[in-house]
C-alpha positions as CSV (number, residue, x, y, z in Angstrom):
1,M,84.4,-22.3,-39.5
2,Q,81.6,-23.4,-37.1
3,R,81.5,-19.9,-35.3
4,R,81.2,-18.2,-38.7
5,M,78.3,-20.6,-39.7
6,V,76.5,-19.9,-36.3
7,F,77.0,-16.2,-36.9
8,I,75.7,-16.4,-40.5
9,L,72.6,-18.4,-39.3
10,A,71.9,-16.1,-36.4
11,L,72.2,-12.8,-38.4
12,P,68.9,-13.3,-40.2
13,V,67.1,-14.1,-36.9
14,A,68.6,-11.1,-35.1
15,L,67.6,-8.9,-38.1
16,F,64.0,-10.3,-38.0
17,M,63.8,-9.6,-34.2
18,L,65.1,-6.1,-34.6
19,V,62.6,-5.3,-37.4
20,M,59.7,-6.8,-35.3
21,G,60.8,-4.8,-32.3
22,A,60.9,-1.6,-34.3
23,T,57.4,-2.0,-35.7
24,S,56.0,-2.5,-32.2
25,A,57.4,1.1,-31.5
26,F,54.8,2.4,-34.0
27,A,51.1,2.7,-33.3
28,S,49.8,-0.7,-32.5
29,S,46.0,-0.1,-32.6
30,P,45.1,3.6,-32.8
31,H,41.4,4.2,-31.9
32,F,39.2,7.1,-30.6
33,V,38.6,7.0,-26.8
34,K,36.4,10.0,-26.8
35,G,34.7,11.6,-29.8
36,P,35.4,13.0,-32.2
37,T,32.8,15.6,-31.4
38,Y,32.2,18.2,-34.2
39,T,30.8,21.7,-33.6
40,A,29.8,23.8,-36.7
41,T,29.3,27.4,-36.5
42,T,29.1,30.1,-39.3
43,T,32.9,30.9,-38.9
44,E,34.5,27.5,-38.3
45,L,34.1,23.8,-37.7
46,T,35.7,22.3,-34.6
47,A,36.6,18.6,-33.9
48,T,37.5,17.6,-30.4
49,G,38.3,14.3,-28.8
50,Q,40.9,11.9,-27.5
51,A,42.8,9.0,-29.2
52,A,44.8,6.2,-27.9
53,G,46.9,3.3,-29.1
54,L,49.4,5.7,-30.6
55,A,53.2,5.5,-30.3
56,N,55.0,8.3,-28.5
57,A,56.0,9.8,-31.7
58,P,55.2,13.4,-32.6
59,T,51.6,13.5,-33.8
60,A,49.7,16.0,-36.0
61,A,45.9,16.5,-36.1
62,F,44.0,18.6,-38.7
63,L,40.7,18.8,-40.7
64,T,40.3,18.8,-44.4
65,A,37.1,19.3,-46.6
66,T,36.4,19.0,-50.3
67,S,34.6,22.3,-50.0
68,V,33.4,25.0,-47.4
69,N,30.5,27.1,-48.6
70,V,29.3,30.2,-46.8
71,F,26.0,31.9,-47.6
72,F,25.8,35.5,-46.3
73,H,24.1,38.8,-46.9
74,C,25.2,42.5,-46.3
75,T,23.5,45.0,-44.0
76,N,23.8,48.8,-43.7
77,H,23.7,50.8,-40.6
78,G,19.8,50.9,-40.8
79,N,19.8,47.1,-40.8
80,N,18.6,47.1,-44.4
81,F,20.1,44.1,-46.3
82,A,21.3,43.4,-49.8
83,P,21.7,39.7,-50.8
84,G,25.2,38.4,-50.9
85,H,26.7,35.7,-53.0
86,P,28.1,32.3,-51.8
87,A,31.7,32.3,-50.9
88,S,33.5,28.9,-51.4
89,Q,36.8,27.3,-50.8
90,S,37.7,24.1,-52.5
91,P,39.5,22.1,-51.2
92,A,40.0,23.4,-47.7
93,T,42.6,22.4,-45.0
94,G,42.6,23.7,-41.4
95,P,45.7,24.6,-39.3
96,T,47.7,21.6,-38.0
97,E,47.8,20.9,-34.3
98,N,51.2,19.3,-33.3
99,I,50.7,17.1,-30.3
100,T,53.1,15.0,-28.2
101,P,51.3,11.8,-27.0
102,H,51.6,10.9,-23.4
103,N,51.6,7.1,-22.9
104,G,50.3,6.8,-26.4
105,T,47.3,9.1,-25.8
106,I,46.4,12.5,-27.3
107,K,43.7,15.0,-26.9
108,F,43.0,17.1,-29.9
109,D,41.0,20.3,-30.7
110,V,41.3,21.3,-34.4
111,T,39.4,23.8,-36.5
112,L,38.6,24.4,-40.1
113,P,37.9,28.1,-40.7
114,A,35.0,29.2,-43.0
115,P,36.0,31.7,-45.8
116,V,34.0,34.7,-44.6
117,P,34.5,37.5,-47.1
118,S,35.2,41.1,-46.2
119,A,32.4,43.8,-46.6
120,A,34.8,45.7,-49.0
121,S,34.9,42.8,-51.4
122,V,31.3,41.8,-51.4
123,C,28.9,44.6,-50.2
124,P,27.6,47.6,-52.1
125,N,29.4,49.7,-49.5
126,K,32.7,48.8,-47.6
127,N,31.1,50.3,-44.4
128,W,28.3,47.6,-44.5
129,N,28.5,44.4,-42.5
130,V,28.7,40.9,-43.7
131,V,26.1,38.6,-41.9
132,V,26.7,34.9,-42.5
133,D,23.5,32.9,-42.6
134,E,24.9,29.4,-43.0
135,S,28.2,27.6,-43.6
136,D,28.3,24.2,-45.2
137,Y,31.4,22.0,-44.5
138,L,31.4,19.2,-47.1
139,G,33.5,16.0,-47.3
140,V,35.2,16.6,-43.9
141,V,37.9,14.3,-42.8
142,L,39.8,14.4,-39.4
143,H,43.4,13.3,-39.8
144,I,45.6,12.0,-37.1
145,Q,49.1,11.6,-38.5
146,Q,52.5,10.4,-37.5
147,N,55.6,10.7,-39.7
148,G,53.3,12.4,-42.4
149,M,51.0,9.4,-42.7
150,D,47.4,8.9,-41.5
151,I,47.3,6.4,-38.6
152,L,43.7,7.3,-37.6
153,S,41.0,9.2,-39.5
154,D,37.3,10.0,-39.3
155,G,35.1,10.8,-42.2
156,P,34.1,12.0,-44.7
157,H,31.3,13.9,-43.1
158,D,29.1,16.8,-44.1
159,F,28.1,19.6,-41.6
160,T,25.9,22.6,-41.7
161,S,26.0,25.4,-39.2
162,C,22.7,26.4,-37.4
163,A,20.3,28.5,-39.2
164,A,20.9,32.4,-39.3
165,G,24.2,32.1,-37.5
166,V,22.5,31.6,-34.1
167,G,24.2,29.0,-31.8
168,A,26.3,26.1,-32.9
169,C,25.3,22.6,-34.1
170,V,27.2,19.8,-32.3
171,F,27.6,16.4,-34.0
172,T,29.2,13.4,-32.2
173,G,31.0,10.8,-34.2
């Protein structure tokens, strides 16, 4: 009888210790070590950086935005242009980068493409060229996930590519 009583009393303590040990296997204090640094161009937004304090579980990183707006014009072979119309994508989600943490640390490099239209769909002549003047990435959030849940995020932020598609604008978070 006494053995059974000790077992019954020890069972809740053992279960508590098991649960506490299991939760420590998950991320304890996820944080950014480097970045995130954002680079906005007329064709995509890129976020790079490093995060630590993660468990060694499979990790996913990706960008989302409430909308991505592209402003463009069309040019013919004589460099004459016709105004274009804005192209938009709402909401927008970039491709997922699957990352295996090493000692609870990951490096990420994720993108969010801009919806650049084809000349055939927006220009007076399908042989003309689409020239993107500006891309606006609005409500951007960087997601770092484990088991399908955000364990670390950055944002929302708004970014604009540099004027007339020249160069790239870099933003550090």
